Backbone as CSV, one residue per row, in Angstrom:
resi,resn,N_x,N_y,N_z,CA_x,CA_y,CA_z,C_x,C_y,C_z
1,MET,6.672,-6.872,-2.627,8.097,-7.223,-2.839,8.900,-6.938,-1.621
2,HIS,9.537,-7.932,-1.055,10.336,-7.779,0.183,11.614,-6.995,-0.150
3,VAL,11.934,-6.020,0.708,13.129,-5.233,0.550,14.258,-6.010,1.224
4,ARG,15.164,-6.499,0.442,16.266,-7.291,0.976,17.544,-6.475,1.226
5,ALA,17.627,-5.319,0.600,18.829,-4.489,0.697,18.498,-3.015,0.747
6,VAL,19.283,-2.304,1.519,19.200,-0.833,1.580,20.591,-0.266,1.309
7,LEU,20.682,0.602,0.335,21.925,1.193,-0.035,21.882,2.716,0.238
8,PHE,23.035,3.267,0.570,23.159,4.658,0.963,24.198,5.400,0.214
9,ASP,23.958,6.652,-0.011,24.976,7.614,-0.409,25.925,7.828,0.824
10,LEU,27.049,8.438,0.617,28.027,8.644,1.721,27.897,10.090,2.267
11,GLY,28.596,11.031,1.578,28.651,12.405,2.065,27.296,13.087,1.973
12,GLY,26.893,13.755,3.088,25.603,14.375,3.127,24.447,13.482,3.522
13,THR,24.730,12.163,3.545,23.717,11.175,3.946,24.098,10.479,5.202
14,LEU,25.235,9.755,5.184,25.734,9.035,6.362,26.700,9.876,7.183
15,VAL,27.576,10.600,6.489,28.576,11.421,7.192,28.573,12.859,6.633
16,ASP,28.979,13.789,7.457,29.024,15.183,7.062,30.390,15.503,6.430
17,GLU,30.381,15.605,5.107,31.618,15.824,4.367,32.096,17.244,4.357
18,ARG,31.202,18.196,4.751,31.507,19.612,4.638,32.618,20.039,5.595
19,ASN,33.649,20.591,5.000,34.860,20.991,5.763,35.305,22.349,5.272
20,TYR,34.413,23.315,5.408,34.599,24.599,4.740,35.876,25.298,5.262
21,THR,36.125,25.256,6.600,37.302,25.891,7.118,38.565,25.225,6.608
22,GLY,38.534,23.900,6.617,39.705,23.165,6.114,39.910,23.402,4.633
23,TRP,38.831,23.441,3.846,38.972,23.672,2.387,39.472,25.125,2.164
24,SER,39.051,26.060,2.985,39.547,27.440,2.841,41.061,27.506,3.084
25,ASP,41.506,26.759,4.081,42.962,26.705,4.373,43.700,26.079,3.227
26,LEU,43.149,24.998,2.625,43.828,24.371,1.513,43.839,25.275,0.300
27,ALA,42.758,26.008,0.114,42.704,26.977,-1.037,43.802,28.022,-0.891
28,ARG,44.063,28.494,0.303,45.093,29.484,0.513,46.485,28.953,0.160
29,ARG,46.669,27.653,0.435,47.963,27.037,0.015,48.113,26.996,-1.456
30,CYS,46.973,27.085,-2.165,47.013,27.104,-3.617,46.931,28.514,-4.150
31,ALA,47.177,29.497,-3.291,47.157,30.924,-3.621,45.745,31.389,-3.977
32,LEU,44.746,30.855,-3.334,43.343,31.240,-3.540,42.847,31.759,-2.207
33,GLU,42.635,33.079,-2.100,42.161,33.655,-0.838,40.642,33.631,-0.804
34,VAL,40.106,32.590,-0.267,38.631,32.411,-0.194,38.217,32.101,1.216
35,GLU,37.214,32.850,1.736,36.781,32.656,3.101,35.879,31.426,3.167
36,ALA,35.830,30.828,4.364,35.017,29.614,4.538,33.537,29.820,4.260
37,ASP,33.004,30.965,4.697,31.538,31.198,4.454,31.246,31.385,2.995
38,GLU,32.148,32.055,2.248,31.959,32.179,0.779,32.033,30.814,0.111
39,LEU,32.938,29.953,0.574,33.074,28.642,0.032,31.831,27.813,0.335
40,ALA,31.252,27.980,1.521,30.063,27.263,1.899,28.905,27.600,1.016
41,HIS,28.647,28.864,0.755,27.572,29.255,-0.121,27.739,28.719,-1.527
42,ALA,29.006,28.811,-2.021,29.263,28.341,-3.347,29.106,26.863,-3.482
43,PHE,29.577,26.082,-2.483,29.466,24.648,-2.494,27.993,24.239,-2.627
44,VAL,27.165,24.797,-1.779,25.721,24.436,-1.811,25.105,24.800,-3.154
45,GLU,25.398,25.950,-3.684,24.820,26.379,-4.961,25.257,25.470,-6.095
46,VAL,26.555,25.205,-6.176,27.059,24.374,-7.283,26.602,22.908,-7.145
47,GLU,26.559,22.402,-5.943,26.048,21.074,-5.704,24.617,20.947,-6.247
48,ARG,23.797,21.951,-5.937,22.361,21.973,-6.392,22.322,22.030,-7.910
49,GLU,23.162,22.873,-8.509,23.157,22.965,-9.979,23.632,21.697,-10.651
50,PHE,24.676,21.054,-10.103,25.177,19.810,-10.669,24.093,18.695,-10.509
51,ASP,23.344,18.767,-9.424,22.299,17.757,-9.227,21.145,17.976,-10.230
52,GLU,20.816,19.183,-10.506,19.731,19.493,-11.481,20.119,19.127,-12.900
53,ARG,21.360,19.277,-13.219,21.891,18.893,-14.557,23.161,18.067,-14.371
54,PRO,22.983,16.801,-13.994,24.158,15.965,-13.740,25.080,15.868,-14.958
55,PRO,26.343,16.240,-14.851,27.240,16.132,-15.990,27.634,14.665,-16.176
56,GLY,27.820,14.260,-17.401,28.302,12.915,-17.703,29.821,12.904,-17.851
57,GLY,30.328,11.809,-18.248,31.772,11.685,-18.477,32.523,11.032,-17.336
58,ASP,33.824,11.121,-17.453,34.726,10.523,-16.477,34.473,11.117,-15.063
59,PRO,34.246,10.284,-14.034,33.993,10.805,-12.726,35.061,11.746,-12.196
60,ARG,36.331,11.478,-12.566,37.417,12.341,-12.112,37.324,13.725,-12.727
61,GLU,36.937,13.766,-14.025,36.774,15.093,-14.687,35.559,15.824,-14.090
62,VAL,34.526,15.086,-13.761,33.334,15.729,-13.171,33.678,16.363,-11.814
63,ARG,34.436,15.615,-11.043,34.857,16.117,-9.705,35.734,17.335,-9.885
64,LEU,36.635,17.350,-10.880,37.493,18.498,-11.084,36.637,19.691,-11.502
65,GLU,35.682,19.511,-12.378,34.809,20.575,-12.828,33.940,21.119,-11.674
66,PHE,33.529,20.232,-10.788,32.783,20.704,-9.604,33.570,21.664,-8.774
67,TRP,34.814,21.306,-8.510,35.637,22.196,-7.672,36.093,23.444,-8.413
68,ARG,36.276,23.354,-9.708,36.595,24.542,-10.492,35.437,25.547,-10.419
69,ALA,34.200,25.028,-10.588,33.006,25.849,-10.499,32.818,26.424,-9.115
70,THR,33.010,25.599,-8.048,32.820,26.054,-6.713,33.807,27.154,-6.348
71,LEU,35.051,26.934,-6.617,36.060,27.932,-6.323,35.817,29.232,-7.110
72,GLY,35.470,29.055,-8.353,35.203,30.242,-9.175,34.026,31.021,-8.659
73,ARG,32.953,30.300,-8.220,31.788,30.993,-7.630,32.155,31.702,-6.350
74,ALA,32.934,31.060,-5.498,33.342,31.700,-4.236,34.174,32.914,-4.418
75,LEU,35.027,32.877,-5.420,35.985,34.003,-5.678,35.444,34.974,-6.696
76,ASP,34.334,34.617,-7.383,33.721,35.486,-8.378,34.688,35.785,-9.527
77,ARG,35.413,34.785,-9.896,36.310,34.884,-11.081,36.626,33.512,-11.595
78,PRO,37.015,33.381,-12.855,37.309,32.062,-13.435,38.536,31.409,-12.762
79,ILE,38.473,30.090,-12.643,39.542,29.336,-12.088,40.024,28.377,-13.176
80,SER,41.364,28.326,-13.352,41.899,27.408,-14.414,41.788,25.980,-13.965
81,ASP,41.829,25.083,-14.954,41.817,23.669,-14.626,43.018,23.258,-13.809
82,ALA,44.146,23.881,-14.111,45.369,23.530,-13.358,45.250,23.912,-11.897
83,THR,44.688,25.077,-11.653,44.530,25.514,-10.275,43.520,24.647,-9.537
84,ALA,42.408,24.308,-10.245,41.450,23.412,-9.624,42.029,22.050,-9.336
85,ALA,42.880,21.554,-10.248,43.509,20.269,-10.025,44.447,20.305,-8.856
86,ARG,45.202,21.375,-8.656,46.088,21.487,-7.488,45.222,21.490,-6.189
87,PHE,44.151,22.181,-6.220,43.284,22.212,-5.048,42.681,20.846,-4.727
88,LEU,42.161,20.192,-5.793,41.599,18.876,-5.624,42.660,17.871,-5.104
89,ALA,43.875,17.932,-5.604,44.903,17.060,-5.105,45.193,17.314,-3.621
90,ALA,45.143,18.595,-3.255,45.366,18.936,-1.834,44.245,18.398,-0.972
91,VAL,42.971,18.455,-1.445,41.841,17.909,-0.723,42.027,16.438,-0.532
92,GLN,42.401,15.744,-1.591,42.510,14.273,-1.545,43.654,13.846,-0.655
93,ALA,44.697,14.702,-0.581,45.846,14.347,0.221,45.650,14.632,1.700
94,SER,44.686,15.583,1.987,44.450,15.944,3.377,43.650,14.856,4.095
95,ASP,44.044,14.573,5.311,43.460,13.450,6.020,43.065,13.854,7.470
96,ASP,42.775,15.163,7.687,42.467,15.630,9.015,41.019,15.890,9.282
97,HIS,40.144,15.702,8.271,38.739,15.931,8.527,38.131,14.725,9.138
98,PRO,37.391,14.843,10.235,36.890,13.618,10.953,35.668,12.952,10.290
99,TYR,35.016,13.642,9.366,33.785,13.109,8.706,32.814,12.595,9.737
100,PRO,32.241,13.482,10.583,31.344,13.055,11.651,30.116,12.392,11.082
101,VAL,29.643,11.339,11.787,28.450,10.623,11.427,27.214,11.489,11.822
102,PHE,26.265,11.554,10.932,25.009,12.247,11.308,24.367,11.532,12.459
103,SER,23.699,12.269,13.328,23.189,11.680,14.547,22.131,10.603,14.341
104,ASP,21.466,10.602,13.196,20.440,9.600,12.885,20.958,8.370,12.194
105,ALA,22.235,8.378,11.813,22.723,7.298,10.980,22.834,5.946,11.674
106,ARG,23.496,5.980,12.823,23.772,4.685,13.494,22.485,3.980,13.914
107,ARG,21.520,4.723,14.449,20.254,4.078,14.852,19.555,3.476,13.642
108,CYS,19.599,4.159,12.514,18.954,3.608,11.273,19.677,2.355,10.870
109,LEU,21.017,2.357,10.844,21.724,1.169,10.407,21.530,0.014,11.384
110,GLU,21.519,0.294,12.680,21.292,-0.788,13.649,19.917,-1.410,13.458
111,ARG,18.933,-0.580,13.204,17.561,-1.102,13.010,17.512,-2.027,11.787
112,LEU,18.091,-1.554,10.664,18.061,-2.350,9.445,18.865,-3.611,9.545
113,GLN,20.003,-3.510,10.218,20.837,-4.697,10.420,20.099,-5.696,11.293
114,GLY,19.377,-5.225,12.311,18.610,-6.114,13.167,17.503,-6.809,12.445
115,GLU,17.048,-6.233,11.314,16.018,-6.869,10.486,16.638,-7.711,9.382
116,HIS,17.948,-7.875,9.417,18.683,-8.722,8.473,18.599,-8.229,7.015
117,ARG,18.543,-6.883,6.888,18.651,-6.313,5.546,20.126,-6.226,5.167
118,LYS,20.441,-6.452,3.898,21.834,-6.308,3.424,22.008,-4.773,3.240
119,LEU,23.185,-4.254,3.620,23.406,-2.817,3.581,24.659,-2.563,2.646
120,GLY,24.577,-1.450,1.927,25.675,-1.098,1.022,25.745,0.416,0.883
121,VAL,26.850,0.864,0.328,27.110,2.238,-0.023,27.430,2.408,-1.501
122,VAL,26.794,3.388,-2.118,27.118,3.793,-3.497,27.459,5.238,-3.481
123,SER,28.724,5.558,-3.787,29.204,6.925,-3.619,29.908,7.430,-4.882
124,ASN,29.645,8.667,-5.219,30.466,9.406,-6.194,31.692,9.970,-5.437
125,SER,32.761,9.215,-5.514,33.913,9.540,-4.675,35.234,9.100,-5.363
126,THR,36.330,9.364,-4.764,37.597,9.134,-5.482,37.933,7.642,-5.623
127,SER,37.599,6.837,-4.579,37.875,5.393,-4.710,37.149,4.632,-3.606
128,GLU,37.013,3.310,-3.813,36.406,2.507,-2.807,37.212,2.498,-1.548
129,ALA,38.532,2.473,-1.660,39.416,2.477,-0.510,39.194,3.733,0.352
130,ARG,39.021,4.838,-0.300,38.754,6.109,0.412,37.438,6.085,1.113
131,VAL,36.407,5.574,0.499,35.093,5.432,1.159,35.195,4.520,2.350
132,ARG,35.859,3.410,2.213,36.026,2.505,3.361,36.776,3.147,4.503
133,ALA,37.797,3.957,4.156,38.550,4.608,5.174,37.707,5.600,5.994
134,ILE,36.833,6.361,5.275,35.928,7.302,5.899,34.927,6.574,6.771
135,LEU,34.361,5.497,6.276,33.396,4.722,7.090,34.054,4.077,8.303
136,ASP,35.330,3.639,8.109,36.052,3.081,9.257,36.317,4.128,10.307
137,ARG,36.765,5.297,9.885,37.008,6.387,10.847,35.738,6.803,11.554
138,ALA,34.644,6.720,10.873,33.335,7.050,11.423,32.803,5.951,12.319
139,GLY,33.438,4.783,12.303,32.997,3.666,13.152,31.789,2.892,12.672
140,ILE,31.493,3.014,11.330,30.307,2.311,10.842,30.585,1.401,9.637
141,VAL,31.845,1.159,9.346,32.209,0.369,8.167,31.671,-1.035,8.251
142,ASP,31.604,-1.596,9.469,31.206,-2.997,9.590,29.706,-3.218,9.264
143,PHE,28.934,-2.184,9.134,27.512,-2.346,8.788,27.343,-2.747,7.331
144,PHE,28.355,-2.497,6.455,28.134,-2.535,5.020,28.791,-3.775,4.367
145,ALA,27.949,-4.533,3.664,28.426,-5.713,2.966,29.171,-5.348,1.692
146,ARG,28.796,-4.243,1.037,29.418,-3.820,-0.193,29.606,-2.310,-0.226
147,VAL,30.684,-1.840,-0.823,30.938,-0.410,-1.036,31.304,-0.247,-2.514
148,VAL,30.565,0.634,-3.159,30.810,0.935,-4.579,31.119,2.377,-4.736
149,SER,32.253,2.701,-5.387,32.678,4.090,-5.581,32.874,4.375,-7.062
150,SER,32.409,5.590,-7.462,32.547,5.963,-8.849,33.983,6.013,-9.309
151,GLY,34.885,6.450,-8.388,36.243,6.551,-8.786,36.898,5.254,-9.152
152,THR,36.471,4.192,-8.465,37.026,2.820,-8.702,36.293,2.215,-9.908
153,GLU,34.954,2.464,-9.996,34.181,1.848,-11.034,34.324,2.488,-12.417
154,GLY,34.662,3.779,-12.449,34.762,4.462,-13.702,33.404,4.892,-14.241
155,VAL,32.365,4.837,-13.406,31.043,5.239,-13.789,30.392,5.853,-12.546
156,ALA,29.631,6.926,-12.711,29.102,7.681,-11.577,27.612,7.759,-11.608
157,LYS,27.022,7.983,-10.403,25.602,8.346,-10.315,25.386,9.656,-11.098
158,PRO,24.239,9.798,-11.810,23.074,8.954,-11.798,23.026,7.830,-12.850
159,ASP,24.152,7.497,-13.451,24.178,6.403,-14.442,23.632,5.125,-13.807
160,PRO,22.641,4.467,-14.405,22.066,3.264,-13.832,23.130,2.164,-13.576
161,GLU,24.177,2.135,-14.347,25.134,1.060,-14.272,25.753,0.976,-12.900
162,ILE,26.048,2.053,-12.225,26.693,1.974,-10.882,25.728,1.385,-9.882
163,PHE,24.464,1.667,-10.020,23.457,1.049,-9.117,23.283,-0.456,-9.417
164,HIS,23.343,-0.792,-10.694,23.197,-2.205,-11.083,24.404,-3.008,-10.531
165,ARG,25.574,-2.434,-10.587,26.711,-3.122,-10.070,26.581,-3.357,-8.546
166,ALA,26.051,-2.351,-7.847,25.904,-2.484,-6.421,24.925,-3.572,-5.997
167,VAL,23.756,-3.582,-6.594,22.728,-4.571,-6.241,23.220,-5.971,-6.700
168,GLY,23.924,-6.028,-7.819,24.450,-7.323,-8.289,25.442,-7.916,-7.291
169,ARG,26.257,-7.068,-6.685,27.241,-7.568,-5.689,26.570,-7.929,-4.389
170,LEU,25.397,-7.342,-4.138,24.669,-7.718,-2.931,23.755,-8.930,-3.193
171,GLU,23.746,-9.371,-4.483,22.973,-10.513,-4.919,21.463,-10.318,-4.644
172,VAL,20.999,-9.112,-4.993,19.542,-8.838,-4.962,19.125,-8.206,-6.283
173,ARG,17.870,-8.264,-6.571,17.359,-7.625,-7.782,17.118,-6.157,-7.470
174,PRO,17.178,-5.266,-8.494,16.925,-3.859,-8.276,15.642,-3.574,-7.489
175,GLU,14.571,-4.261,-7.846,13.291,-4.024,-7.176,13.249,-4.504,-5.748
176,GLU,14.311,-5.197,-5.281,14.390,-5.670,-3.896,15.281,-4.735,-3.061
177,ALA,15.623,-3.579,-3.625,16.527,-2.684,-2.972,15.938,-1.233,-2.837
178,LEU,16.330,-0.586,-1.776,15.967,0.802,-1.559,17.222,1.590,-1.482
179,TYR,17.279,2.738,-2.187,18.427,3.617,-2.158,18.070,4.913,-1.452
180,VAL,18.995,5.429,-0.615,18.780,6.616,0.149,19.922,7.597,-0.094
181,GLY,19.627,8.811,-0.556,20.669,9.794,-0.797,20.173,11.199,-0.638
182,ASN,21.108,12.153,-0.502,20.667,13.536,-0.181,20.529,14.400,-1.405
183,LEU,20.604,13.830,-2.621,20.411,14.608,-3.853,19.193,14.048,-4.619
184,ALA,18.293,14.937,-4.966,17.061,14.480,-5.565,17.261,13.766,-6.887
185,ASN,18.117,14.305,-7.748,18.269,13.732,-9.086,19.367,12.707,-9.134
186,THR,20.588,13.085,-8.693,21.733,12.203,-8.723,21.524,10.913,-7.936
187,ASP,20.870,11.050,-6.810,20.599,9.886,-5.918,19.241,9.262,-6.148
188,ALA,18.201,9.936,-5.795,16.873,9.366,-5.788,16.368,9.017,-7.180
189,ARG,16.358,9.988,-8.058,15.846,9.708,-9.411,16.803,8.795,-10.197
190,GLY,18.079,8.929,-9.934,19.053,8.067,-10.610,18.818,6.602,-10.212
191,ALA,18.649,6.335,-8.897,18.396,4.965,-8.434,17.087,4.465,-8.992
192,ARG,16.076,5.328,-8.978,14.724,4.862,-9.470,14.813,4.521,-10.972
193,ALA,15.582,5.292,-11.754,15.748,4.956,-13.148,16.420,3.619,-13.352
194,ALA,17.232,3.195,-12.354,17.929,1.906,-12.451,17.031,0.747,-11.946
195,GLY,15.802,1.070,-11.497,14.892,0.026,-11.108,14.782,-0.169,-9.598
196,LEU,15.560,0.629,-8.864,15.468,0.490,-7.385,14.359,1.381,-6.859
197,HIS,13.884,1.075,-5.653,13.101,2.049,-4.916,14.025,3.133,-4.407
198,ALA,13.561,4.331,-4.178,14.480,5.387,-3.746,13.724,6.481,-2.970
199,VAL,14.437,7.063,-2.025,13.951,8.232,-1.298,15.019,9.254,-1.270
200,TRP,14.578,10.539,-1.196,15.457,11.680,-1.141,15.521,12.151,0.316
201,LEU,16.717,12.084,0.874,16.965,12.596,2.207,17.216,14.094,2.152
202,ASN,16.203,14.891,2.438,16.333,16.371,2.399,16.202,16.883,3.856
203,ARG,17.345,16.964,4.506,17.405,17.321,5.901,16.817,18.703,6.175
204,ASP,16.819,19.585,5.179,16.317,20.945,5.327,14.912,21.052,4.762
205,GLY,14.316,19.969,4.364,12.998,20.035,3.714,11.853,19.864,4.674
206,THR,10.677,19.586,4.055,9.454,19.406,4.809,9.053,17.969,4.966
207,GLY,9.603,17.080,4.129,9.199,15.712,4.114,7.940,15.432,3.328
208,LEU,7.474,16.462,2.641,6.167,16.353,1.920,6.384,16.052,0.407
209,GLY,7.592,16.117,-0.056,7.803,15.885,-1.500,7.472,14.453,-1.883
210,ILE,6.861,14.277,-3.029,6.509,12.934,-3.482,7.214,12.510,-4.787
211,ASP,7.899,13.430,-5.472,8.576,13.103,-6.725,9.950,13.818,-6.731
212,PRO,10.953,13.161,-6.135,10.957,11.808,-5.531,10.451,11.863,-4.141
213,PRO,10.055,10.724,-3.534,9.615,10.696,-2.164,10.657,11.290,-1.243
214,GLU,10.250,12.190,-0.331,11.169,12.959,0.482,11.053,12.544,1.947
215,ILE,12.206,12.362,2.605,12.265,12.230,4.028,13.227,13.294,4.608
216,THR,13.150,13.517,5.870,14.020,14.519,6.506,14.998,13.907,7.482
217,SER,14.923,12.622,7.724,15.816,11.966,8.654,15.995,10.488,8.251
218,LEU,17.158,9.942,8.545,17.389,8.548,8.279,16.567,7.645,9.161
219,LEU,16.038,8.222,10.260,15.196,7.413,11.144,13.867,7.027,10.453
220,GLU,13.551,7.667,9.323,12.370,7.323,8.548,12.594,6.162,7.618
221,VAL,13.855,5.794,7.375,14.178,4.750,6.392,13.506,3.414,6.744
222,PRO,13.659,2.911,8.023,12.968,1.639,8.346,11.469,1.671,8.048
223,LEU,10.810,2.815,8.302,9.394,2.900,8.013,9.182,2.755,6.497
224,CYS,10.024,3.400,5.701,9.879,3.274,4.223,10.014,1.841,3.801
225,VAL,10.976,1.144,4.414,11.152,-0.299,4.109,9.944,-1.117,4.472
226,HIS,9.369,-0.869,5.618,8.184,-1.582,6.013,6.958,-1.302,5.123
227,LEU,6.858,-0.070,4.645,5.763,0.257,3.721,5.948,-0.543,2.406
228,LEU,7.171,-0.595,1.921,7.442,-1.333,0.703,7.165,-2.821,0.896
229,ASP,7.594,-3.345,2.024,7.303,-4.737,2.348,5.839,-5.072,2.335
230,ALA,5.032,-4.072,2.773,3.605,-4.275,2.851,2.920,-4.004,1.483
231,GLY,3.696,-3.649,0.463,3.153,-3.423,-0.865,2.633,-2.021,-1.064
232,SER,2.975,-1.099,-0.156,2.530,0.267,-0.311,3.585,1.057,-1.117
233,ALA,3.095,2.111,-1.775,3.981,3.006,-2.524,4.521,4.030,-1.527
234,LEU,5.773,4.478,-1.840,6.362,5.543,-1.020,5.763,6.895,-1.388
């Protein structure tokens, strides 16, 4: 089966969303005294826990719960929904984080574009407009034919529906698409459950995982595509 489209997650995959110092400053404006390193540890732990047990429901409520849990973990005390909502609003209103592109992203995208693969983004994020703004700021927005955001769609990964909408807009069948993301369950297993091929981008891993298939760099994505084109399993 020829791979006609490759879709990517956004934060942690194409761009580095982590802004611990900036988030710490925003927390202080919300009367939360939390250090950047404490926030960093909490963010990684809660992200892993949410990926292991992806919460369902409204994407906006899930995002709010994520930050309530992260701030509470960093401060070692419960955080109210109202406080978490103020912090989340401050994060969404802040526009000073550059969202740097990972060093392997552009070469991967250029290679796939040169092979005439359709490219897209599927992100659990506040809105399609926000995702496009981040991609534009990063200088890679023109690579992508379609951008799908949970905040705009009202459905979030790992729900198969958001993947189905993305491949439908790219006018390819699920089995003709490969999805790449940095979360094993939310991204890789979620996409696979929707009928897409999928790999887990684990930048801190070994690349030896097979369930889901694990890579450590986006530079491996074209090879994965070629293996699928040749009829090999990942």
